[in-house]
C-alpha positions as CSV (number, residue, x, y, z in Angstrom):
1,M,0.1,0.2,0.4
2,T,1.2,2.9,-1.0
3,T,1.1,6.2,0.8
4,V,0.4,9.8,-0.6
5,P,2.6,12.4,0.5
6,P,0.9,15.1,2.0
7,P,0.9,18.5,-0.3
8,P,3.6,20.7,0.4
9,L,3.2,24.0,2.6
10,A,2.3,26.9,0.9
11,P,5.4,29.7,1.1
12,P,4.5,32.2,3.9
13,R,2.8,35.6,2.0
14,T,5.3,38.4,2.4
15,P,3.7,41.6,3.6
16,G,3.0,44.3,0.4
17,R,4.5,47.7,0.3
18,R,1.5,49.0,2.0
19,Q,1.3,46.8,4.9
20,R,5.5,47.8,5.5
21,L,4.7,51.3,5.0
22,L,2.2,51.0,7.7
23,R,4.0,48.4,10.1
24,W,7.1,51.2,9.7
25,F,4.8,54.3,10.6
26,R,3.4,52.3,13.4
27,S,6.8,51.8,14.6
28,R,7.7,55.5,14.8
29,S,7.0,57.0,18.0
30,L,4.1,59.3,18.6
31,R,6.2,62.6,18.1
32,S,7.8,61.4,14.7
33,R,4.2,60.6,13.5
34,L,2.6,63.7,14.5
35,T,5.8,65.5,12.7
36,F,5.0,63.4,9.6
37,L,1.2,64.1,9.6
38,S,1.5,67.6,9.9
39,A,3.8,68.0,7.2
40,A,2.1,65.6,4.9
41,A,-1.0,67.7,5.7
42,V,1.0,70.7,5.1
43,A,2.1,69.1,1.7
44,V,-1.2,67.9,0.4
45,A,-2.8,71.5,1.1
46,I,0.3,73.2,-0.5
47,A,0.2,71.0,-3.2
48,L,-3.5,71.5,-4.2
49,S,-3.0,75.2,-4.1
50,A,-0.2,75.1,-6.3
51,L,-1.7,73.1,-9.1
52,A,-5.3,75.6,-8.8
53,C,-3.1,78.3,-9.0
54,W,-0.8,77.3,-12.0
55,F,-4.5,75.8,-13.7
56,I,-5.8,79.4,-12.9
57,V,-3.0,81.3,-14.4
58,E,-2.6,78.6,-17.2
59,K,-6.8,79.5,-18.0
60,Q,-6.4,82.9,-17.9
61,L,-3.0,83.5,-20.0
62,Y,-4.5,81.2,-23.0
63,N,-7.6,83.0,-22.7
64,Q,-6.0,86.5,-23.3
65,V,-4.3,84.9,-26.5
66,R,-7.3,83.5,-27.7
67,T,-9.0,86.6,-27.0
68,D,-6.1,89.1,-28.6
69,L,-6.0,86.6,-31.7
70,A,-9.9,86.7,-32.4
71,S,-9.8,90.1,-32.4
72,A,-7.3,90.6,-34.8
73,A,-7.7,92.0,-38.4
74,L,-7.5,90.4,-41.5
75,P,-4.6,91.3,-43.9
76,S,-5.7,93.0,-47.0
77,P,-5.9,90.7,-50.3
78,P,-2.7,91.2,-52.8
79,R,-1.9,93.5,-55.3
80,G,-1.4,90.8,-57.7
81,P,-3.8,88.9,-60.0
82,G,-3.8,85.6,-57.4
83,F,-1.8,83.3,-55.4
84,D,1.3,81.2,-56.0
85,C,0.5,78.3,-53.8
86,Y,1.8,75.2,-52.9
87,D,0.7,71.7,-51.7
88,T,2.6,72.3,-48.2
89,P,3.6,74.8,-45.8
90,E,7.1,73.6,-46.0
91,H,7.1,74.1,-49.8
92,A,5.6,77.2,-49.7
93,L,8.5,78.8,-47.1
94,E,11.1,77.1,-49.2
95,R,9.7,79.1,-52.2
96,Q,9.3,81.9,-50.2
97,R,13.0,82.4,-49.3
98,G,13.7,82.2,-53.2
99,G,11.4,85.2,-53.2
100,S,9.3,84.2,-56.0
101,L,6.3,84.4,-54.1
102,P,3.8,87.6,-55.2
103,E,3.9,90.4,-52.1
104,I,0.5,90.5,-49.9
105,S,0.0,93.9,-48.5
106,G,-1.7,95.0,-45.6
107,A,-0.1,91.8,-43.3
108,A,-0.8,91.6,-39.8
109,P,2.2,91.4,-37.6
110,R,1.5,88.2,-36.6
111,D,2.1,84.8,-38.6
112,T,-0.4,84.7,-41.4
113,Q,-0.4,82.1,-44.3
114,F,-3.2,81.6,-46.5
115,L,-5.2,78.5,-48.1
116,A,-6.9,78.6,-51.1
117,A,-9.2,76.1,-52.6
118,G,-7.7,73.8,-54.9
119,K,-4.6,75.4,-54.9
120,G,-2.8,74.6,-51.5
121,V,-0.5,77.0,-49.3
122,C,0.7,80.7,-49.7
123,L,3.0,82.5,-47.6
124,P,3.0,86.6,-48.0
125,L,6.3,88.1,-48.9
126,G,8.7,88.2,-46.1
127,A,7.4,85.2,-44.1
128,T,9.9,83.0,-42.1
129,K,7.3,81.1,-40.4
130,A,4.7,78.7,-42.1
131,I,2.0,76.7,-40.0
132,V,1.4,73.2,-40.4
133,T,-2.2,72.5,-41.7
134,E,-4.3,69.7,-40.7
135,P,-6.7,67.7,-43.0
136,A,-9.5,68.8,-40.9
137,D,-8.9,72.7,-42.0
138,S,-10.6,72.1,-45.4
139,A,-14.0,72.1,-43.6
140,V,-13.5,75.7,-42.7
141,F,-14.4,76.4,-46.5
142,R,-17.8,75.3,-45.8
143,L,-18.3,78.2,-43.1
144,K,-20.2,81.5,-43.4
145,P,-17.8,84.5,-44.9
146,T,-15.9,85.8,-41.9
147,Q,-17.0,83.0,-39.7
148,S,-14.1,81.7,-37.9
149,I,-12.4,78.8,-35.5
150,I,-9.5,78.7,-33.3
151,R,-7.8,75.6,-32.7
152,D,-4.2,74.4,-31.3
153,G,-1.5,73.7,-33.9
154,H,2.1,74.6,-34.2
155,Y,4.7,75.8,-37.0
156,T,7.0,73.8,-39.3
157,N,9.9,74.2,-36.8
158,G,7.7,72.5,-34.3
159,D,7.1,75.5,-31.7
160,P,3.2,75.6,-30.6
161,A,0.9,78.0,-31.5
162,L,-2.8,79.1,-31.5
163,V,-4.4,79.2,-34.9
164,R,-7.4,81.4,-36.2
165,L,-9.1,80.1,-39.3
166,T,-11.1,82.5,-41.2
167,M,-13.2,82.3,-44.2
168,D,-12.4,85.4,-46.3
169,P,-14.9,86.6,-48.8
170,R,-12.7,89.1,-50.8
171,Y,-10.6,86.9,-53.0
172,T,-11.9,85.5,-56.4
173,V,-11.7,81.9,-55.1
174,P,-12.7,80.2,-51.7
175,V,-9.4,81.4,-49.6
176,V,-9.1,80.7,-45.9
177,V,-7.0,83.0,-43.8
178,M,-4.8,81.3,-41.3
179,V,-3.1,83.6,-38.5
180,A,-1.2,81.9,-35.8
181,T,0.2,83.5,-32.5
182,P,3.1,81.6,-31.0
183,T,2.5,80.1,-27.1
184,Q,6.3,79.6,-26.6
185,P,6.2,82.6,-24.2
186,V,3.0,81.4,-22.4
187,E,4.3,77.7,-22.0
188,D,8.0,79.4,-20.9
189,S,6.1,81.6,-18.4
190,L,3.9,78.6,-17.1
191,Q,7.3,76.5,-16.3
192,D,9.1,79.3,-14.7
193,L,5.6,79.5,-12.5
194,A,5.7,76.0,-12.1
195,I,9.6,76.0,-10.6
196,L,8.4,78.9,-8.7
197,L,5.6,77.6,-7.2
198,G,7.7,73.9,-6.8
199,S,10.3,75.7,-4.7
200,V,7.7,77.6,-2.6
201,S,6.3,74.3,-1.6
202,V,9.4,72.6,-0.8
203,G,10.2,75.3,1.3
204,G,6.5,75.4,2.9
205,I,6.6,71.3,3.4
206,L,10.1,71.7,5.0
207,L,8.7,74.8,7.2
208,A,5.7,72.6,8.0
209,A,7.9,69.7,9.1
210,L,10.2,71.9,11.4
211,A,6.9,73.7,12.9
212,G,5.3,69.9,13.1
213,R,8.4,68.9,15.0
214,L,8.8,72.1,17.5
215,V,4.6,71.8,18.0
216,A,4.7,67.9,19.0
217,R,7.5,68.3,21.1
218,S,5.6,71.4,23.0
219,A,2.1,69.6,22.7
220,L,3.7,66.2,23.9
221,K,5.3,67.9,26.8
222,P,3.0,66.6,29.2
223,V,2.7,63.3,27.5
224,D,6.7,62.9,28.4
225,Q,5.9,64.1,31.9
226,L,2.8,61.4,32.0
227,T,5.2,58.7,31.2
228,D,8.1,59.5,33.4
229,A,5.6,59.3,36.2
230,V,4.1,55.9,34.6
231,E,7.4,54.4,34.9
232,H,8.4,55.7,38.1
233,I,5.6,54.4,39.2
234,A,6.5,51.1,37.6
235,R,9.8,51.3,38.8
236,T,9.7,52.3,42.2
237,E,6.0,51.4,43.1
238,E,5.6,54.4,44.7
239,V,1.9,55.2,44.1
240,G,0.6,58.8,44.7
241,T,3.2,60.7,42.4
242,T,1.3,63.5,40.7
243,I,2.1,65.8,37.6
244,P,1.5,69.2,37.1
245,V,-1.9,70.3,35.2
246,H,-2.0,73.2,32.9
247,G,-4.9,74.7,31.0
248,H,-8.3,72.8,30.5
249,D,-7.4,71.2,27.0
250,E,-7.5,66.8,26.1
251,I,-4.0,66.6,28.0
252,A,-4.7,68.8,30.8
253,R,-7.8,66.1,31.2
254,L,-5.7,63.3,31.1
255,S,-3.2,64.6,33.3
256,T,-6.0,64.9,36.0
257,S,-7.4,61.6,35.6
258,F,-3.8,60.2,35.9
259,N,-3.6,62.3,39.2
260,S,-6.9,61.5,40.2
261,M,-6.2,57.3,39.5
262,S,-2.6,57.7,41.2
263,T,-4.2,59.1,44.1
264,A,-7.0,56.8,44.5
265,L,-4.1,54.0,44.2
266,A,-2.5,55.7,47.2
267,N,-5.5,55.7,49.0
268,S,-6.5,51.9,48.5
269,R,-2.9,50.7,49.2
270,E,-3.1,53.2,52.6
271,R,-6.4,51.4,53.6
272,Q,-5.1,47.9,52.6
273,T,-1.8,48.4,54.5
274,R,-4.2,50.0,57.3
275,L,-6.9,46.7,57.0
276,I,-4.0,44.4,57.0
277,A,-2.0,46.0,60.3
278,D,-5.6,46.3,62.2
279,A,-6.7,43.0,61.2
280,G,-2.9,41.2,62.6
281,H,-3.6,43.2,65.8
282,E,-7.4,42.1,66.0
283,L,-6.1,38.3,65.5
284,R,-3.1,38.4,67.7
285,T,-5.4,38.5,70.8
286,P,-7.7,35.1,70.0
287,L,-4.8,33.4,68.7
288,T,-2.8,34.2,71.6
289,S,-5.4,33.2,73.9
290,L,-5.7,30.0,72.1
291,R,-2.0,29.3,72.2
292,T,-1.9,29.8,76.0
293,N,-4.8,27.3,76.7
294,V,-3.6,25.0,74.1
295,D,-0.1,25.0,75.7
296,L,-1.6,24.5,79.2
297,L,-3.5,21.6,78.2
298,I,-0.2,20.1,76.7
299,R,1.7,21.1,79.6
300,S,-0.6,19.1,81.8
301,N,-0.8,16.1,79.9
302,D,3.3,16.2,79.4
303,T,3.6,16.6,82.9
304,G,1.3,13.7,84.0
305,R,-0.5,15.9,86.3
306,P,-4.1,16.2,84.5
307,L,-6.5,19.3,84.9
308,P,-9.5,18.7,87.0
309,A,-12.5,18.4,85.0
310,A,-14.2,21.5,85.6
311,T,-11.1,23.4,84.7
312,K,-10.6,21.3,81.5
313,T,-14.4,22.2,80.6
314,K,-13.7,25.8,81.1
315,L,-10.6,25.7,79.3
316,L,-12.2,24.1,76.3
317,G,-15.2,26.3,76.4
318,N,-13.2,29.2,76.1
319,M,-11.4,27.8,73.2
320,K,-14.5,27.4,71.6
321,A,-15.6,30.7,72.0
322,Q,-12.3,32.1,70.7
323,M,-12.5,29.8,67.7
324,Q,-16.1,31.4,66.9
325,E,-14.6,34.8,67.3
326,L,-11.9,34.0,65.1
327,T,-15.0,32.7,62.7
328,V,-16.2,35.9,63.0
329,L,-13.7,38.0,62.6
330,I,-12.4,36.5,59.5
331,G,-15.9,36.6,57.9
332,D,-16.3,40.0,58.3
333,L,-12.5,40.6,56.8
334,L,-13.6,38.7,53.7
335,Q,-16.9,41.2,53.6
336,L,-14.8,44.1,53.7
337,S,-12.4,42.7,51.0
338,R,-14.8,43.6,48.5
339,P,-14.5,47.2,46.8
340,D,-15.7,50.4,48.7
341,T,-17.3,51.9,46.2
342,P,-20.5,51.5,45.2
343,K,-21.3,49.6,41.9
344,S,-22.5,51.1,39.2
345,G,-26.3,51.2,38.2
346,P,-28.7,49.3,40.5
347,A,-28.3,45.4,41.3
348,P,-30.5,43.2,39.1
349,T,-32.2,41.7,42.4
350,V,-35.4,43.1,43.7
351,V,-35.2,42.7,47.4
352,A,-38.2,42.9,50.0
353,L,-36.6,45.2,52.9
354,H,-39.5,44.3,55.0
355,E,-38.9,40.6,55.1
356,I,-35.3,40.8,55.6
357,A,-36.0,43.1,58.7
358,G,-38.7,40.5,59.9
359,R,-35.9,37.8,59.8
360,A,-33.3,39.7,61.3
361,V,-35.9,40.6,64.2
362,E,-36.1,37.0,64.7
363,R,-32.6,35.9,65.0
364,A,-31.9,39.2,67.1
365,E,-34.9,38.0,69.5
366,L,-32.6,34.7,70.0
367,R,-29.4,36.6,71.3
368,G,-31.3,39.0,73.5
369,P,-34.1,36.7,75.0
370,G,-34.5,39.3,77.7
371,L,-35.1,41.5,75.4
372,V,-38.7,43.1,74.2
373,F,-38.3,44.1,70.2
374,E,-41.2,46.5,68.9
375,T,-41.4,46.1,65.3
376,D,-43.3,47.8,63.0
377,T,-42.6,47.7,59.4
378,E,-44.6,48.4,56.1
379,P,-43.8,46.7,52.7
380,W,-40.9,48.0,51.1
381,Y,-38.5,47.0,48.0
382,V,-34.9,47.4,47.1
383,H,-32.3,46.9,44.8
384,G,-29.4,45.0,46.3
385,D,-27.5,42.3,47.4
386,A,-30.2,40.6,49.9
387,V,-27.4,38.7,51.8
388,G,-25.7,42.0,52.0
389,L,-28.3,44.0,53.4
390,E,-29.7,40.9,55.7
391,R,-26.3,40.8,57.3
392,A,-26.2,44.6,57.8
393,V,-29.6,44.8,59.4
394,I,-28.3,41.7,62.0
395,N,-25.2,43.9,62.6
396,L,-27.6,47.1,63.8
397,L,-29.6,44.7,65.9
398,D,-26.7,43.0,67.5
399,N,-25.1,46.4,68.4
400,A,-28.7,47.3,69.8
401,V,-28.6,43.9,71.5
402,K,-25.1,44.3,72.9
403,Y,-25.6,47.5,74.3
404,S,-29.3,47.1,75.8
405,P,-29.8,46.7,79.8
406,P,-31.4,43.6,80.7
407,G,-35.2,43.6,79.9
408,G,-34.8,46.9,77.6
409,T,-36.7,47.6,74.6
410,I,-35.2,47.4,71.0
411,E,-37.6,49.2,68.6
412,V,-37.6,48.3,64.4
413,R,-39.4,50.4,62.4
414,L,-39.7,50.6,58.4
415,H,-41.8,53.4,56.6
416,R,-41.2,54.6,53.1
417,G,-37.5,53.2,52.7
418,V,-36.6,54.3,55.9
419,L,-35.2,51.7,58.1
420,T,-34.6,52.7,62.2
421,V,-33.2,50.7,65.0
422,R,-33.3,52.5,68.7
423,D,-31.9,50.7,71.9
424,H,-32.3,52.2,75.0
425,G,-28.7,51.5,76.3
426,P,-25.9,54.1,77.4
427,G,-25.8,55.5,73.8
428,I,-22.5,56.7,72.0
429,P,-21.0,60.6,72.9
430,P,-21.1,62.8,70.5
431,D,-17.1,63.0,70.2
432,E,-17.1,59.6,68.9
433,L,-19.9,59.4,66.5
434,Q,-17.5,60.6,63.4
435,Y,-15.5,57.1,64.4
436,V,-18.2,54.9,64.2
437,F,-18.3,53.1,61.0
438,D,-14.6,53.1,60.9
439,R,-12.8,49.8,60.5
440,F,-11.7,48.4,63.9
441,W,-13.0,51.4,66.0
442,R,-14.5,50.4,69.2
443,S,-15.4,53.1,71.7
444,P,-13.2,52.9,74.4
445,S,-16.1,52.3,77.3
446,S,-17.0,49.4,75.1
447,R,-13.7,47.5,74.5
448,Q,-14.3,45.0,77.4
449,L,-17.7,43.6,75.6
450,P,-16.8,40.9,72.6
451,G,-16.7,42.2,69.1
452,S,-13.9,43.2,66.2
453,G,-15.3,46.7,65.4
454,L,-16.2,45.7,61.9
455,G,-20.0,45.2,62.2
456,L,-20.9,48.9,61.4
457,S,-18.5,49.1,58.8
458,I,-20.0,46.0,57.2
459,V,-23.4,48.3,57.4
460,A,-21.9,51.1,55.9
461,Q,-20.5,49.0,53.1
462,S,-23.7,46.7,52.1
463,V,-25.8,50.2,52.2
464,R,-23.5,51.9,50.0
465,E,-23.6,49.3,47.4
466,A,-27.3,49.2,47.6
467,G,-27.4,52.9,46.6
468,G,-28.5,53.9,50.5
469,E,-26.8,55.7,53.4
470,V,-26.9,54.8,57.0
471,T,-26.5,57.6,60.1
472,L,-26.1,56.9,63.9
473,G,-27.0,59.3,66.5
474,P,-28.8,60.0,69.5
475,A,-32.5,59.2,70.0
476,A,-34.9,62.0,68.2
477,D,-37.0,62.2,71.7
478,G,-33.5,63.3,73.8
479,G,-33.7,59.9,75.7
480,P,-31.4,57.3,76.7
481,G,-30.1,55.2,73.7
482,T,-28.5,55.3,69.9
483,L,-30.7,55.8,67.2
484,A,-29.7,54.0,64.0
485,T,-31.2,55.1,60.4
486,V,-30.8,53.1,56.9
487,R,-32.3,55.2,54.2
488,L,-32.8,52.9,51.0
489,P,-34.3,54.0,47.5
490,G,-37.4,51.6,46.4
491,G,-40.8,51.6,46.2
492,P,-44.1,49.7,48.3
493,A,-43.9,47.6,45.3
494,P,-41.3,45.3,43.6
495,E,-40.8,46.6,40.0
């Protein structure tokens, strides 16, 4: 069995000239590309202007020559009986130089020759140039008397000319008078004009390239500063570096945006560092207590002196409580690890806030069995995260349970999107209200109570993510306790 070899691979396609040019252009620096584009734009503008100028001058000059030629007077008929004409202008010119042609008086200063029907070409006496005839010139014999046409032509020596052909009725035979004006001076003037415009164009393009280079350097100076700042941050990881902003143009807006981003990064790193430091500080206490209890249990077993059953039970209970405290603290840290900024646009989930408040109250009643809960809620639906909002309400109720006196009352109200939780505890001093939502902050008077100082931070973050706001302050009636107020946008019916 023979195997068929696979077909040979097609050779790789080489990039075309256009692709190579585009690749080369993209490989240049932004300053070089701006210089090239500005010079190219000016070059195109100057070239179009020069071409337009040249064509306008050409049209004007030729129109002037045509007008002068059309208004030129016809020469008078010869004094002799007729013409001695020849078949071609070259033959007639050769005979003219021999002096054998009759004299034609009244000839115009322009170059003139005659085309007689059936006889050929005749030149006036003293003529030094002859006009080349064309086969179409015989059609002029069918024109009306004194009717003329003007066409492009040339002399027998090759010089260009404009030729007017007129049917002259003053002769005994049909005669067409050919009057020519040389256009070589016009051609020379146009050539000189082209050289002048070309020189001016080249000079203008060079000046445009130089000006474009200077403009690009000046315009991209803020971009260079921005690049230096970015490279400095990438090299040293020193976020917070800013650059000066001048003006209100696009570059200034870019610089302002970069400064805002750099400042936000610096603030984010600072918050991250502070969170790690605070978390390490808070984790150190339960871990140290756990380690002490574990070391005590291990030492008792190693020394062969077991602890009393009551002491061992108490140690195990403490260890369990510390483990629970660590679990809550780690959960709070995970909750706070999410971005601080609120999400753009409403969340797609519709949440019944009154149901969340009801479930949170049920859980709070289990944690404070001796407390009285007064609940008054009306339906209210919001867009947000159900788990996050429920945890926020539970944290508010936990704070109320923690600081309420035995047998105290906790009031929970929800009216038109405003959720309030009020306890009758000692309240918060006015000078400490500004710190209550900071991470790991705890009032000096309540540091002996359990907690990590993250509950209210989680409340603030969850409420912000739902597009609302939360405040904490003294009771509105001036009585004892603290009033927590949560305002969330929504409606009495699900949308």
